[in-house]
C-alpha positions as CSV (number, residue, x, y, z in Angstrom):
1,M,76.5,34.5,58.3
2,G,76.4,33.1,61.8
3,T,77.9,35.0,64.7
4,S,81.6,34.8,65.1
5,P,83.1,32.5,67.8
6,E,84.0,35.5,69.9
7,F,80.4,36.0,70.8
8,W,79.9,32.4,71.8
9,N,83.1,32.4,73.8
10,F,81.9,35.5,75.6
11,F,78.4,34.0,76.2
12,E,79.5,30.6,77.4
13,G,82.5,31.7,79.3
14,E,81.4,35.0,80.9
15,A,77.7,35.5,80.5
16,A,75.9,32.1,80.9
17,P,77.5,31.3,84.3
18,R,76.1,34.5,85.7
19,L,72.6,34.4,84.1
20,A,71.2,31.8,86.5
21,L,67.6,31.0,85.4
22,R,67.9,32.9,82.1
23,A,71.0,31.2,80.7
24,N,69.3,28.4,78.8
25,T,66.6,30.6,77.2
26,F,69.1,33.4,76.2
27,R,71.2,30.6,74.5
28,T,68.0,29.5,72.6
29,M,67.4,33.1,71.4
30,F,70.9,33.5,70.0
31,E,70.9,30.0,68.4
32,Y,67.6,31.1,66.7
33,L,69.1,34.3,65.4
34,D,72.2,32.4,64.1
35,R,69.9,30.1,62.1
36,L,68.5,33.0,60.2
37,N,71.9,33.4,58.6
38,R,71.4,37.1,57.7
39,P,71.4,40.5,59.3
40,V,68.9,40.7,62.2
41,N,66.7,43.4,63.8
42,I,66.4,43.0,67.6
43,I,63.8,45.2,69.5
44,E,64.2,45.4,73.3
45,T,62.0,47.2,75.9
46,G,63.7,47.9,79.2
47,C,67.5,48.5,79.3
48,A,70.1,46.7,81.4
49,R,70.7,48.1,84.8
50,V,73.9,48.4,86.7
51,N,75.8,45.0,86.9
52,D,72.9,42.7,88.0
53,W,73.3,39.6,85.8
54,S,71.2,37.1,87.8
55,G,68.5,39.5,88.8
56,E,68.0,41.6,85.7
57,G,69.7,39.5,82.9
58,Q,71.7,42.3,81.3
59,S,69.9,41.7,78.0
60,T,71.2,45.0,76.5
61,I,74.8,43.9,77.0
62,L,74.0,40.5,75.4
63,F,72.1,41.9,72.4
64,D,74.7,44.6,71.8
65,K,77.5,42.1,72.0
66,Y,75.6,39.8,69.6
67,I,75.0,42.3,66.9
68,H,78.6,43.6,67.2
69,H,79.8,40.2,66.2
70,H,77.0,39.6,63.6
71,A,76.4,41.0,60.1
72,A,77.2,44.7,59.6
73,E,73.5,45.6,59.0
74,S,72.3,44.0,62.2
75,K,70.6,46.5,64.6
76,L,69.4,46.7,68.2
77,Y,66.6,49.1,69.1
78,S,66.2,49.5,72.9
79,V,63.8,51.7,74.8
80,D,63.5,52.6,78.5
81,I,61.3,55.2,80.2
82,N,64.1,55.7,82.8
83,K,66.7,58.0,81.4
84,S,69.3,56.8,83.9
85,A,69.0,53.3,82.4
86,I,69.6,54.8,78.9
87,D,72.5,56.8,80.2
88,Y,74.0,53.6,81.7
89,A,73.4,51.6,78.5
90,S,75.1,54.3,76.4
91,T,78.4,53.6,78.3
92,F,78.8,50.1,76.8
93,T,76.7,50.0,73.6
94,G,78.1,50.4,70.1
95,P,77.0,52.3,67.0
96,K,74.7,49.5,65.8
97,T,72.5,50.0,68.9
98,T,69.8,52.8,69.1
99,L,68.8,53.8,72.6
100,T,65.6,55.9,73.3
101,S,64.2,57.2,76.5
102,D,60.4,57.1,76.2
103,D,57.2,55.1,77.1
104,S,57.8,51.8,75.5
105,V,54.3,51.4,73.9
106,K,54.4,54.9,72.3
107,Y,58.0,54.2,71.1
108,L,57.1,50.8,69.6
109,A,54.2,52.4,67.7
110,R,56.5,54.9,66.1
111,L,59.2,52.3,65.4
112,T,56.6,50.1,63.8
113,A,55.5,52.9,61.5
114,D,59.2,53.5,60.6
115,F,59.8,49.8,59.9
116,L,56.7,49.6,57.7
117,M,57.8,52.6,55.6
118,K,61.2,50.9,55.1
119,D,59.7,47.4,54.6
120,R,61.6,46.0,57.6
121,T,60.5,43.3,60.1
122,A,61.6,42.3,63.5
123,D,63.5,39.1,64.1
124,L,63.6,39.1,68.0
125,V,61.3,41.2,70.2
126,Y,62.3,41.1,73.9
127,L,59.8,42.6,76.3
128,D,61.0,43.6,79.8
129,A,60.0,47.3,80.3
130,Y,57.8,47.0,83.4
131,D,58.9,46.0,86.9
132,L,57.0,43.0,88.2
133,D,55.2,42.6,91.5
134,W,54.7,38.8,91.7
135,H,51.6,39.3,94.0
136,H,50.1,41.9,91.7
137,W,51.1,40.8,88.2
138,Y,48.4,42.4,86.2
139,P,49.9,45.9,85.5
140,S,53.1,44.5,84.1
141,A,51.3,41.7,82.1
142,A,48.9,44.2,80.6
143,H,51.8,46.5,79.7
144,H,53.6,43.8,77.8
145,L,50.4,42.8,76.0
146,M,50.1,46.4,74.8
147,E,53.8,46.3,73.7
148,L,53.1,43.2,71.7
149,C,50.0,44.8,70.0
150,A,52.2,47.8,69.1
151,V,54.6,45.7,67.1
152,L,52.3,43.0,65.6
153,R,52.4,44.5,62.1
154,I,56.2,44.0,61.8
155,L,56.3,40.4,63.1
156,R,56.7,37.5,60.7
157,K,55.5,34.0,61.5
158,D,59.0,33.1,62.5
159,T,59.7,36.2,64.6
160,L,60.6,35.2,68.2
161,V,58.8,37.2,70.9
162,V,60.2,36.8,74.4
163,V,58.9,38.1,77.7
164,D,61.1,38.1,80.9
165,D,60.0,37.2,84.4
166,C,57.5,34.5,83.4
167,A,57.8,31.8,86.1
168,N,54.9,29.3,86.0
169,S,51.9,29.9,88.1
170,A,49.5,27.3,89.5
171,Y,47.0,26.6,92.2
172,F,47.8,23.8,94.5
173,V,47.1,22.3,98.0
174,R,49.9,21.2,100.3
175,G,49.1,17.6,101.5
176,Q,50.7,15.2,103.9
177,N,54.5,15.2,104.1
178,N,54.5,18.5,102.1
179,A,53.2,16.7,99.0
180,I,52.0,19.2,96.4
181,N,48.6,18.5,94.9
182,F,47.9,20.6,91.9
183,I,44.3,22.0,91.4
184,S,45.2,23.2,88.0
185,P,48.2,22.6,85.7
186,P,51.0,25.3,85.7
187,I,50.6,28.2,83.2
188,I,53.0,30.9,82.1
189,G,52.7,33.6,84.7
190,G,54.3,36.9,85.7
191,K,54.9,39.5,83.0
192,G,54.0,37.1,80.3
193,R,50.6,35.9,81.5
194,M,48.4,38.0,79.2
195,V,50.7,37.5,76.2
196,A,50.5,33.8,76.9
197,E,46.6,33.9,76.9
198,F,46.6,35.9,73.7
199,A,49.1,33.6,72.1
200,A,47.0,30.5,73.0
201,R,43.8,32.1,71.6
202,I,45.4,32.8,68.2
203,G,47.4,29.6,67.9
204,A,50.9,31.0,68.4
205,K,53.5,28.5,69.2
206,V,55.3,28.3,72.6
207,E,59.0,27.9,71.9
208,F,60.0,27.8,75.5
209,A,58.5,28.5,78.9
210,E,61.0,28.7,81.7
211,Y,61.8,31.9,83.7
212,Q,61.6,33.6,80.3
213,A,58.9,32.6,77.8
214,G,59.1,32.7,74.0
215,W,56.6,32.4,71.2
216,S,56.6,32.4,67.4
217,G,53.6,32.5,65.1
218,F,52.1,35.8,66.0
């Protein structure tokens, strides 16, 4: 029940060349979903914005395209507090995608309750609802930790949880000839910093840690 070749032709031919730092990890996400070999449920916070592939990643376009070419029962649930983002997403998404304008944490709590009533679980949770200030990362990192807490009850051990904008962070001293001397090893930073700390405490597995970070085992 893997995705049809049309999706992979689109991804490798049109999307990946424009995704810059996100290309490899998006590929990993879709390969993971293919291996499940059944209908999938994708949950996304933060909708795609107008035509910014390298800056924003256009995840909604990618996820909608994926489920369009996947099993008939596959679904995408996407939320954004900005109604203009929802309005834009509605111009290119199909009937298998549900778009909602709301605070993402509140929405995820309601969606979780609905999933539990219907005995459903999430296969991929993609968290990207809060704009990041690299110099003041805490608000976005805390928001994404709250999002994770809102969906924990509908995650399986093999559910993939991904946070965008997670470039590594480290303390270092610049030495002679611009040599970099690390004071501490690099850690997952940006939006995913607090999710990463929580994941490490409970023994969740880091599946990848590039510009996007992904975990299983929550």
